C-alpha positions in Angstrom: -30.8 -37.2 -307.4 -34.3 -38.5 -308.2 -37.4 -38.1 -306.1 -36.8 -41.6 -304.6 -33.3 -40.6 -303.2 -32.5 -44.3 -303.1 -29.0 -44.6 -301.8 -29.1 -48.3 -301.1 -25.7 -49.5 -302.2 -26.9 -53.1 -302.6 -29.5 -52.6 -305.4 -29.0 -51.8 -309.1 -31.3 -48.8 -308.7 -29.3 -47.5 -305.8 -26.0 -48.0 -307.6 -27.4 -46.1 -310.6 -28.4 -43.2 -308.2 -25.0 -43.1 -306.6 -23.4 -43.1 -310.0 -25.4 -40.0 -311.0 -24.3 -38.3 -307.8 -20.6 -39.2 -308.6 -20.9 -38.0 -312.2 -22.4 -34.7 -311.1 -19.7 -34.0 -308.5 -16.9 -35.6 -310.5 -16.1 -38.0 -307.6 -15.3 -41.5 -308.6 -17.7 -44.1 -307.3 -16.0 -47.0 -305.4 -16.7 -50.6 -306.3 -17.2 -52.0 -302.9 -19.7 -51.5 -300.1 -16.9 -51.0 -297.5 -15.7 -47.9 -299.3 -19.1 -46.2 -299.3 -18.4 -44.2 -296.1 -15.2 -42.7 -297.6 -17.1 -41.9 -300.8 -20.0 -40.3 -298.9 -17.7 -38.2 -296.8 -16.0 -36.9 -300.0 -19.4 -36.0 -301.4 -20.4 -34.3 -298.2 -17.2 -32.2 -298.1 -17.9 -31.0 -301.6 -21.7 -30.4 -301.0 -21.2 -28.4 -297.9 -19.6 -25.7 -299.9 -22.0 -25.8 -302.8 -25.4 -27.0 -301.6 -25.8 -25.7 -298.1 -28.9 -26.4 -296.1 -29.9 -24.0 -293.4 -29.0 -25.6 -290.1 -29.9 -24.9 -286.5 -29.0 -26.3 -283.1 -31.0 -28.9 -281.3 -29.3 -28.4 -277.9 -32.1 -26.2 -276.6 -34.4 -29.2 -276.8 -32.1 -31.6 -274.9 -32.2 -32.6 -271.3 -30.5 -35.4 -269.3 -32.9 -38.3 -268.9 -30.4 -40.1 -266.7 -26.9 -39.1 -265.7 -24.0 -41.6 -265.9 -24.0 -44.4 -263.4 -21.3 -46.7 -261.9 -21.2 -49.9 -263.8 -19.4 -52.9 -262.3 -16.3 -54.5 -263.8 -14.8 -57.6 -262.3 -11.4 -59.2 -262.2 -10.4 -60.2 -265.8 -10.3 -63.9 -266.3 -9.2 -65.8 -269.5 -8.2 -69.1 -270.8 -5.4 -68.1 -273.1 -4.0 -64.5 -273.4 -6.5 -61.8 -272.3 -7.4 -60.1 -275.6 -6.4 -56.5 -276.1 -10.0 -55.3 -276.3 -10.8 -56.5 -272.7 -9.1 -54.4 -270.0 -6.8 -56.1 -267.6 -8.5 -55.6 -264.2 -6.8 -57.3 -261.2 -9.6 -56.2 -258.8 -13.2 -55.2 -259.0 -14.0 -51.6 -259.9 -16.8 -49.3 -261.0 -16.7 -47.7 -264.5 -18.8 -44.6 -265.3 -21.4 -45.3 -268.0 -22.6 -42.8 -270.6 -25.4 -40.4 -269.7 -28.7 -40.9 -271.4 -30.0 -37.8 -273.2 -33.6 -37.0 -274.2 -34.4 -34.6 -277.0 -38.0 -33.3 -276.9 -38.8 -32.0 -280.4 -42.0 -30.3 -281.6 -43.2 -30.1 -285.2 -40.3 -32.0 -286.5 -39.7 -33.9 -289.8 -37.6 -37.0 -290.3 -36.1 -38.2 -293.6 -34.6 -41.7 -293.4 -31.5 -42.3 -295.6 -30.7 -45.9 -296.3 -28.1 -47.1 -293.8 -26.8 -43.6 -293.5 -29.0 -42.4 -290.6 -31.7 -39.9 -290.4 -32.1 -36.2 -291.1 -34.2 -34.1 -288.7 -35.8 -30.8 -289.8 -37.5 -28.2 -287.7 -40.7 -26.4 -288.6 -38.7 -24.0 -290.8 -37.1 -26.9 -292.7 -33.7 -26.3 -291.1 -31.5 -29.3 -290.4 -31.1 -30.1 -286.7 -27.4 -30.7 -287.3 -26.2 -32.3 -284.0 -28.7 -35.2 -284.2 -28.8 -35.6 -288.0 -26.8 -37.9 -290.2 -23.4 -36.4 -291.2 -24.5 -37.3 -294.8 -27.5 -34.9 -294.8 -26.0 -32.7 -297.6 -26.8 -35.6 -300.0 -30.5 -34.5 -299.8 -29.5 -31.3 -301.6 -29.3 -33.3 -304.8 -33.0 -34.3 -304.4 -34.9 -32.7 -307.2 -37.7 -31.4 -305.0 -36.7 -31.6 -301.3 -39.1 -28.8 -300.2 -42.1 -30.6 -301.7 -41.0 -33.8 -300.1 -40.9 -32.1 -296.7 -44.3 -30.5 -297.1 -46.0 -33.7 -298.2 -44.6 -36.2 -295.7 -46.9 -38.4 -293.6 -47.9 -36.6 -290.4 -48.4 -38.2 -287.0 -50.1 -36.3 -284.2 -49.5 -36.6 -280.5 -46.3 -37.9 -279.0 -44.0 -40.6 -280.4 -40.7 -42.1 -279.1 -38.1 -42.7 -281.8 -35.9 -45.8 -281.3 -34.8 -46.6 -284.8 -31.1 -47.1 -285.4 -29.1 -45.5 -288.2 -28.4 -49.0 -289.7 -31.4 -50.8 -291.1 -30.1 -54.4 -290.8 -29.0 -54.7 -287.1 -28.9 -58.1 -285.5 -30.5 -59.4 -282.3 -27.7 -58.2 -280.1 -28.0 -54.6 -281.3 -31.7 -54.6 -281.1 -31.6 -55.9 -277.5 -28.6 -53.8 -276.3 -29.0 -50.6 -278.3 -32.6 -50.3 -279.6 -34.6 -51.6 -276.7 -33.1 -49.3 -274.0 -34.4 -46.3 -276.0 -37.9 -47.4 -274.8 -36.8 -46.2 -271.3 -39.6 -43.8 -270.2 -41.3 -44.2 -273.5 -44.2 -42.0 -274.4 -46.8 -42.6 -277.1 -46.2 -44.5 -280.3 -42.9 -46.1 -281.1 -41.0 -45.2 -284.3 -38.7 -48.0 -285.4 -37.7 -50.0 -288.4 -40.6 -52.2 -289.6 -40.2 -55.5 -287.6 -40.1 -58.1 -290.4 -38.7 -61.0 -288.3 -40.5 -62.9 -285.7 -37.9 -62.2 -283.1 -38.1 -58.5 -283.6 -41.9 -58.6 -283.0 -41.5 -60.9 -280.0 -38.8 -58.7 -278.5 -40.8 -55.5 -278.8 -43.9 -57.2 -277.4 -41.9 -58.2 -274.3 -41.3 -54.6 -273.6 -44.9 -53.5 -274.1 -44.8 -52.5 -277.8 -47.6 -54.0 -279.8 -48.1 -53.9 -283.6 -50.6 -51.0 -283.2 -48.0 -49.0 -281.3 -45.5 -49.0 -284.1 -44.9 -46.3 -286.6 -42.7 -48.2 -289.1 -40.0 -46.1 -290.7 -38.7 -47.4 -294.0 -35.5 -46.6 -295.9 -35.9 -43.5 -298.1 -39.1 -42.3 -296.4 -40.2 -39.0 -294.8 -42.5 -38.5 -291.7 -43.5 -35.5 -289.6 -44.4 -35.6 -285.9 -46.3 -33.2 -283.6 -43.9 -34.2 -280.8 -40.9 -36.6 -281.0 -38.7 -38.0 -278.2 -35.3 -39.5 -278.9 -31.8 -39.9 -277.5 -30.0 -38.1 -280.3 -27.8 -41.1 -281.2 -30.1 -42.5 -283.9 -27.8 -41.3 -286.7 -24.5 -42.3 -285.1 -23.4 -45.4 -283.1 -25.0 -45.4 -279.7 -22.6 -45.9 -276.8 -22.5 -49.7 -277.1 -23.7 -51.7 -275.3 -26.7 -50.2 -273.5 -25.1 -46.7 -273.1 -21.9 -48.4 -271.8 -24.0 -50.5 -269.4 -25.9 -47.7 -267.8 -27.6 -49.2 -264.7 -31.1 -48.0 -265.7 -30.7 -49.4 -269.2 -29.5 -52.8 -268.0 -32.3 -52.9 -265.4 -34.8 -52.1 -268.1 -33.5 -54.8 -270.4 -33.8 -57.3 -267.5 -37.4 -56.2 -266.6 -39.3 -59.1 -268.4 -37.4 -61.7 -266.4 -39.8 -61.7 -263.4 -42.8 -62.6 -265.6 -41.0 -65.2 -267.7 -38.7 -67.2 -265.4 -40.1 -70.2 -263.6 -38.8 -71.6 -260.3 -35.1 -72.3 -260.4 -34.1 -76.0 -260.9 -32.4 -78.0 -258.1 -30.0 -79.2 -260.8 -26.9 -77.4 -262.0 -27.6 -76.3 -265.6 -25.0 -75.5 -268.3 -26.4 -73.8 -271.4 -24.3 -74.4 -274.5 -25.0 -72.1 -277.4 -24.9 -73.9 -280.8 -24.2 -72.0 -284.0 -24.6 -73.7 -287.4 -23.5 -71.0 -290.0 -20.3 -69.5 -288.6 -18.0 -69.7 -285.6 -19.1 -73.3 -284.9 -17.1 -74.8 -282.0 -16.1 -78.0 -283.7 -15.1 -79.8 -280.5 -18.2 -78.7 -278.6 -19.0 -82.3 -277.8 -15.8 -82.5 -275.7 -16.9 -79.4 -273.8 -20.3 -80.9 -273.2 -18.8 -84.2 -271.9 -16.6 -82.2 -269.4 -19.7 -80.3 -268.2 -21.5 -83.6 -267.6 -18.6 -85.0 -265.7 -18.7 -81.9 -263.5 -22.4 -82.6 -262.6 -24.1 -80.2 -264.9 -27.3 -80.9 -266.8 -26.3 -79.7 -270.3 -28.9 -77.9 -272.4 -28.3 -77.1 -276.0 -29.8 -73.9 -277.5 -29.9 -72.6 -281.1 -31.1 -69.1 -280.5 -31.9 -68.5 -284.1 -34.7 -71.2 -283.8 -36.0 -70.4 -280.3 -38.6 -67.8 -279.2 -37.2 -64.7 -277.5 -39.0 -65.4 -274.2 -37.6 -69.0 -274.2 -34.1 -67.6 -274.7 -34.5 -65.2 -271.8 -35.8 -68.0 -269.6 -32.9 -70.4 -270.5 -30.2 -67.8 -269.9 -31.8 -66.6 -266.6 -31.9 -70.2 -265.3 -28.5 -71.3 -266.4 -25.6 -71.7 -263.9 -23.1 -71.8 -266.8 -23.4 -70.2 -270.2 -20.9 -71.2 -272.9 -20.8 -70.1 -276.5 -18.8 -68.5 -279.3 -18.8 -64.7 -279.7 -22.0 -63.7 -281.5 -25.4 -62.1 -281.2 -26.8 -64.8 -278.9 -24.4 -63.8 -276.2 -26.4 -60.6 -275.7 -28.8 -62.8 -273.7 -26.1 -62.9 -270.9 -27.9 -59.7 -269.8 -30.6 -62.0 -268.4 -28.2 -64.2 -266.4 -28.4 -64.5 -262.6 -25.5 -63.0 -260.7 -24.2 -66.4 -259.5 -23.8 -67.7 -263.1 -20.5 -68.2 -265.0 -20.3 -66.9 -268.7 -17.7 -68.5 -270.9 -17.2 -66.7 -274.3 -15.1 -68.4 -276.9 -13.3 -66.1 -279.4 -11.9 -66.8 -282.8 -8.2 -66.0 -283.0 -8.7 -62.9 -285.2 -11.8 -61.1 -284.0 -13.7 -60.0 -280.9 -15.0 -57.1 -278.9 -15.8 -56.5 -275.3 -19.6 -56.0 -275.5 -20.6 -59.2 -273.7 -17.7 -58.9 -271.2 -19.2 -55.5 -270.2 -22.8 -56.8 -270.1 -21.8 -59.9 -268.1 -19.9 -57.8 -265.6 -22.7 -55.3 -265.2 -25.1 -58.1 -264.1 -22.6 -59.5 -261.7 -21.7 -62.9 -263.3 -18.2 -64.4 -263.4 -17.0 -63.9 -267.0 -14.3 -65.9 -268.7 -12.8 -65.2 -272.2 -11.4 -68.2 -274.1 -8.7 -67.2 -276.6 -6.7 -70.4 -276.6 -8.3 -71.4 -279.9 -7.4 -72.2 -283.5 -9.2 -71.3 -286.7 -10.5 -74.1 -288.9 -9.4 -73.4 -292.4 -12.2 -72.5 -294.8 -11.5 -70.4 -298.0 -15.2 -69.8 -298.5 -15.5 -67.8 -295.2 -13.9 -64.6 -294.0 -11.5 -65.3 -291.1 -13.8 -63.8 -288.5 -16.6 -66.2 -289.4 -14.6 -69.4 -289.6 -15.2 -72.3 -287.3 -13.3 -72.6 -284.0 -11.5 -75.4 -282.2 -10.6 -75.1 -278.5 -7.0 -76.2 -277.8 -6.6 -79.2 -275.5 -4.9 -76.9 -273.0 -8.3 -75.2 -272.5 -10.1 -78.2 -270.9 -8.1 -78.5 -267.6 -8.2 -74.7 -267.1 -12.0 -74.6 -267.8 -12.5 -77.5 -265.3 -10.5 -75.5 -262.7 -12.6 -72.4 -263.2 -15.9 -74.2 -263.0 -14.9 -76.1 -259.9 -13.4 -73.2 -257.9 -15.4 -71.4 -255.3 
């Protein structure tokens, strides 16, 4: 492994690096990105017996920042069969969220692997195994790892680490997984370099300015005098928002008070438009129904709208309707009296926005009575969606019932 330890599967340099690793270990390099994890695990299994790093436990540095809390779940409503990933609840109940941990580390070094998480080292260059990427043995192939660790960029004082193990997360993961890590933040903020306008806007709304950021890049190394983190930076965080922890959801909603103007006297229906995938092809028919029911229909393309405007629009809406996608994360800003209607493609979905909507108290409706619009150029999960005609009377019934 060269000094760059570039393991970015998508670049020619990265592929060459991976090929060198495979040749050295006599493990065949797969041809697709989706097989990378299996390949990496095979490499790790072999390396653990041959290239062992010294390891130590990080548990002594951990405390509970917030214990698990009751998170509301409402009666399950659907137009079409309730999908298997949404529980069938026939009455309201509370579900225990995940607890939020806080690791408080001193004199720690961090090496960022590309899309494989982070490796944390203590002052003796031992791997803090519980909070490090499972792929940390790959660093044993680095030609001079000790020199790298002794020459990494140092940051004094306290920093809070919010970076996620995957470098290309979308808006929903930033809002629901990354932002809650700012809860009880201290000092600088260590995160992926915010390249996109919405990333900068989102951080600013939670009090993080450009000068507060320590940008961590793929294949880089930093050391910190004191570093605070939740310990989930190298593995999937309990999604969404620590399984809708009350403190996390409250923190996400905290900018609303300074953004939302006086509520309108009109009933507002916010329709989320998508233009690249999962386009609801008969959306116009939906909008006509909403107008017939007395709603003022607002159309929003969240990819083109400032984050603060998105928050405001969702917070003021009486009805939110859209296809499953990142923009639905904004349902975390809805008022409790709102109705959220999420349209799913026939072959894909997950319960993230059902859980978020429930936790803020809105009425949530899953629409599964849909058909996929044929398109050989798109994977099935990204193809456009058409609501079946049977959806419309049921949607009308839900929106007009008390």
